[in-house]
Residue, then its C-alpha position, 0 to 999 in steps of 0.5 A: m479429501p486426503n488426510s495423509f498425516n491424520a491431522k484432522t481432530a476436534l477442538h472444544a472452545a466456549g461451548q462449541d466443537y470445531e474441526i481443526f488440523k493439528l500441526d504436531a501431526v507433521p514431524n519437526s513442525a514445532r521448530l518452524p517459525y510461526s508464519l510457516k506454521i500458518l502456511l503448513e496448516n493451510l496445506l493440511r486443511n486443503e490437501d486434495g492430491v492435486t494442488v496440495t499433495r503429501q509431498d508439499i506438506e512433507f517439505f515443511s517437515q524437512w524445511n532447511p532455513q538456509a536454503e534458497p526458496d525453490k518450493e512452490i505451494q498453492y496457498r489459500p488465504a481465508r479472505v480478501l481485503m480491498q480499499d476503493f482505489t484498488g477495489v473499484p477496478a477489481v469489481v470492474d474486472l469482475a463485472a467485465m468477466r461476467d459480461a465475458m462469461v455471457a459472451l462465452g456462453g456461460d453463467p455470469r453467476k459463476i463470477n462470484p467471490l468464493q470466500p469473504a471479500e471485504l472492501v472499505i471505501d477510504h481512499s477517495v476523500q481529499v483535503d480540500h477544506f482544512g483548519s475549520n470545524e466544517a472541514f470534515a462535513l465539507n470534504a465529505e460532501l465533495e467526496f460524494q459529489r465527485n464519486q457518486e458513480r463509483y459508489k453506486f457501482l460498489k453498491w451494485g457489487q454488494k447486491a450482485l456478488d455473494g460474499f462481498k461486503v462494503v464498509p461505506p465512506d467516512t468510517g475509517i481507513v481499511h487497515q485500521i478497520n481490519v485490525e479493530y473490527l474485521a480480523r478474526v485472528v482464528f477463523p470459524n467457518a461452517l462447511d458441509g455441516v462441520t464448523q472448522a477453525y483455522f488461522d485467519t489469513c488474508v491478502g489485500t489490494d493495498s501494500h499496507t495490509t501487513m498492518i494486520n500482522g500486528i495482531g498475529v494474522l498473516g496477511w500481505g498486499v497483492g495486486g488487484i489482479e491476484a486478489e480477484a483470482s483469489m476471490l474466484g477460488q484460485p490459490v496464491s502460487m508462492l515460493v516458501p520464503k526465507v524467514v528472518g527473525f527480528k529479536l527485540t529487547g529492552t524498552l524505549k527511552e523517555g521521549v521516544t515513540a513507536t514511530d521512531l521505533v518503526l523508522t529505525i526498524v525500516d532502516q535496519l531491515r532495508k540495510h539487511g535486505v528482506v525483499g521477498k522474505f517473511v519477517e517475524f518479531y520475537g524476543p523479551a521485549i514482545a511481552t511488554l510491547p503494546m498492540g499499537e506499537r506492534t501494528t505500527i511496525a507491521n504496517m510498514g512491512p512494505e517500507y522495510g521490503a518484507t512480504c510480512g512483519l508478523f507478531p505472535i499471538d499472546q495475552i496482549t492480543l487477547d486483551y486487544l480483542r477484548l478492548t476492541g469489543r470482540d465477542e467473548a466466545q471468539i476470544a476464547l476460540v483464539e486462545a484455545y486454538c493457539k494453545a492447541q496448535g502450539v503457537w501461543h506465545t509466552a516469555e518461555a517460548a522456544e526460539a524458532d529456526y530462522s533463516e537469518t536473525l537480527e536484533l535491536d535493543l529498544g533502548d538504542v532507538a532515538p527520535s527520528l524522521a525519514g526523508p526527503k523522498r524514501p521511508q528508509d532514509r532515516v535521520t535522527l532528530t538531532d541531525m535534521a539541522s545539518h542534514f537538510p542543507v545537504a539534502l537540499a543542495s543535492l536535490k537542487q543540483e540533481r534537478g537543476i533548480p535555481d536559487k530564487g527565494p526567499a519569497k514574501t507573500i500575504i496570508d490572511g492579511q499577514t506578510v510572511e516569508l517562505s523559502d526552501g525548507s518551509i513546511v507547507v503541509a503538516a498532516i497526521t495521516s490515518c495509515t501508520n500511526t492512528s491505530n496507536p493511541s500512544v502517539m495520537l494522544a501524545a500529539g493531542l498533549v503536545a497541542k494542549k501544552a502549545a495551546a496553553l502557551g498561545l501558540n499556533a501553527a505557522p500561517w503557511v502550513k496546511t494542517s490536517l488530521g485524518p483519524g484512522s477510525m471513529a474510535v480515535t475521534r471518540y477517545l480524543d474527545r473523551a481525553g479533552l484533546t480534540e479542541p487543543l488539536k483544533a486550536l493548532g489547526f488539526h481539525n478532522v478532515g476525513y476518515g481515510c487515506t488523505v495526504c499519504i496517498g496524495n489526496t492533499g488537496p490544493l495548497p492555499a493560493p498565496v503559498s502555491q504561487a510563491i512556490a511556483e514563482y520562486d522555485l521553492c523546495a517546500v516541505s511536507i511532514l506527515s505521520g504516514n509511511r510513504n514519502f516518494e517524489g510527487r506523491v504527497h503533493a505535486e508542488v512539494r519537492m521534499n517530504y518527511l515522515a515523523s510521529p504525530p507529536l513531531v508533526v504538531a511541533y514542526a507545524i508550529a515551527g513552520r520549518i524543517d531545518i531546525d534542531p528542536y532540542q537547541d533551536p526554539l520552535t517559535t516564541d510565545a505571546s511575551g516573546q519568550p522562546v519555546y522549545l520542543k521540551d516545553i510542550w513534549p509530554t512525559q510517557d507517564e502523561v501519555n500512559r495515564a491518558i491511555a488508561e483513562n480514555v481508551t476503553v471498550d466503549e470507544f470501539t463498540s460505539a464506533y462499530a455498532d453499525v459499521y455497514a450502514g453508512d451515512a445519509h449520503w450512502q443510504s440515498l444512493d440508488a444502485p441497480d439490482t442486476q446480475t450483470y452491470d449496465w455500463p452507463a455510456d456517458s460515465t467518466y468513472i466506470r467503463n467496461p475495460p477491453y481486456f476480454d475483447g475477442m477472447t476465445m476459449e482457445v489459447a494461442p501459443v506464445a510467440d517471440i517478440a520482434g520489431a519492438r520499440c522502447l517506450a521509456v528508459l528508466g532509472d532505479s527505484i521507479t515506484t508504482d506511483h511513477i508508473s501509475p500515479a494516484g494524485s491530481i490530474k493536470p488539465n494539459s495532460p492526456a488524461g486531463k484533455y480526455l476528461i475535458e473532451k468528455g465535458v468534465e471541468p478541471k474542478d471536477f477532475n478528482s484524482l487518478g486514483s478515483r478514476r481507476g474504474n475508467h481504463e481510458v483515463m488510466m491509460r492516459g495517466t500511465f507513466a504520467n507522474i510529474r517526477l518521472r524522468n525518462l532517460m530517452a528524453p533528457g532534461t524533461e520530467g513527466g510522461v515524455t518520450l521520443h517516438q522512434p525512429s522519428g525522434e519526435p518528442m511527445s507524451i508517452y501515451d501519444a507515442a504508445m498510440r502511434y506505435e499501436s497504429e503502426g503495429t509496433p509492440v513496445i518494451v520498457l527498460a529499467g533499473k533496480e527495484y522496478g515497481s517498488g511501493s504500493s501494490r498497484d495493479w494499474a501499474a501493470k494494467g496501464p502498460r499492457l493497454l499501452g502495448v507494453r509486451a515486456v519490461i527488462a529491469e535490473s530487479y523488481e519489487r515482488i508484487h509488481r513483478s507478479n502483476l506484470v505476469g498477471m497482465g500478460i507482460l513479460p518481466l525480464e531481468f538483466v544478468k548481474g552486473e549488466n544494465a541498459q547503461s552498461l550495454g550502451l542501450t539508448g532506447a532508440e534501438t529496435f528490439e527482438i526477444v527470442g527463445l521464449n519457448n511458449g513461456e517456459a524459458k528460464q532465459v532469453e536472448v535480447r537483440a537490440t539493433a541500432a539505426d546504423g544496423s549494429v546489433k547488441s545481443f545479451t541474455a536476460k533472465v525470465r522472471i516468470d517464477t512458477p508453473n502457475e505463472v507460466d499458465y497465466y502468461r500463456n493465457g494472456g493474464i490471470l483473469h483470462y486463465v480464470l475465466r477460461k477455467l470457469a467457462t468450461 
């Protein structure tokens, strides 16, 4: 391998010699932001003269922070991280590729992870049971009953695929296990008799992979398609981004939490605009910012729009590694390597050259929530009482919801009144905040003070606690806060992504009936990161993000439209009003609880045998074969048709002619809108399919859990109940008008009809198309529905890449134009000409109306890199990889 800059050298740490590639071998590298130093080291180590050249490395020596990104590099992350919702379809694709490899005459064992791939089963537990000591066990039992097929399949993958590890269910959420256990920070790797050390880096099949940025590890979310390619040895093709420096100063005021801080940062960065950029945090406040706060901020990178939100490595990082039970030799390696590479952070560290800078004084942060439908819509706690009526009126007007409440109903023998603004879901969810002992212990202390006053959650509130790992349970137990949380209804319902992903389970029947009968705008409050429409629960129209202690307080109040500083939450047994200040802990109380109860024992005990699983997992039988024997009657795992009829030859890319529009969509269409993860309605195309296969509605599980079955996922595409297709005004859900007949029908049925007619289809959309989770089925589903192109005003980074990865053409309206300004209704016939075999930078789109009139406009081709051109020509990234491996 070339070593153009003579960067290869030796490092000695903790009695071991390592080969490393020194950054200071490259001129001017000291001025680079930390994240770009990681990319630079990656190129130095992987220089091969073909995918990585001397010129690629020299670019970093001359990097211009203000220049628009135009330099493509081939980046090779150290490992791949997956959760089961996205991991199951990834392993399904690998199994299908093994079959396809056999069909092409190759060796199926070539389809194998070439770098560590770790999957945590965490997205399948649902909150069917809550508010009791049996909730965890009952939910776990149901989880295994519903998901045995999927879990057996993953056990097959663990046996058949080298370098693939599975953390069994009921252990914790992927991001927290990554932070607390899987992350190396500096990666030691034996290669050809030499042990190399390099920066730990990862890509993950979940947007919130960015949580790992909190401990200095560069990682971000990619689609499952890209993750599979990375596992198979393909580099991640990327443009070297701009880097935004975010300076943190000051300290948080009394009563302000890390959640308030991150919601403020989300608000500020969204307003600034950081989509497609790296964000790095620096400044004097870093030296006192605990790891819990760092990981909370890093987790919400997708919410503020950045590719990553990276913190430096310093003494706090080492202290955290020691707290979480990492090996002392590994900790010594992290320190020695970072100091040798000049990335060890101290208060005296020189400021890097950033493309842009922002600043926040932590003392300016105020207690906040975010909602009712986007994480960047921050509302200070003091403004909630005035904010909610305005938000409610806007929603009712927009959706045409009549005023029919309030509703009286009976819950547990008690007559209660529900109305707009009633909180029906209050959840301490695992993703964003449970890696942070300060907010988790604060929630426990709020519960303890409330329980001492004899308070309870309002009877109509579905309460739940989803610890991010077993370590959280252990330190809450040790602090004596588990029982007070239970007294308020916050029993452990399962380790995994619950309410935040829509695995909320059913609302109590009286609550559900009241919402339906009176068209109530009910509310959820959760300590998660996503509150998009239709995500938390289909029957809950308004959703707010808040810190765990505020979730407990609002559960007591049972309403969102109060000012907790001025209005009482409730009254105690003697009829005296109880205010938020009466149950809110001081920061000294929280700090004391952390010091006394968060110890290394909690983490070493939790991770002592992390891959073993419980009796359910151990009892699962899995086949021991190189290719998977697809069960013919399975409704969870099916061999997808992506490779049907595939040959080694690549046909030229043709222009698109005679296409019809499947949907005309507005702004901020999320991957949840395109491919929802929640419940399956019996009268939906997916529900009808399952009923035809003999599955009863009670056993439907969720769309997320069915991602290994393309038949379900095709029918679930564009099936979010809150999706509004402008082609079918006055409707919600996956409804469209078939053209030219004008018949209303489901989007799935229309797509199948177009397929039978030999008609390709396209989608028109507005700004931020595909925002939200890195969901590969939001690209796979449309591809299987026959979507050949999407024309949008702008795209979310991961989704645009996923479209290319599935062979769908992403086009962009020129600035100032959109479907509405061009007068497009979706009833036209579309031609897309000038593709030039995938190499065109722009194309002409011709839309022909029924009367024969033609509107022509130019659209930008968003195939951004030469590698993506290859993927698109091949029909997708998996086809490209398969052809390469089969030669």
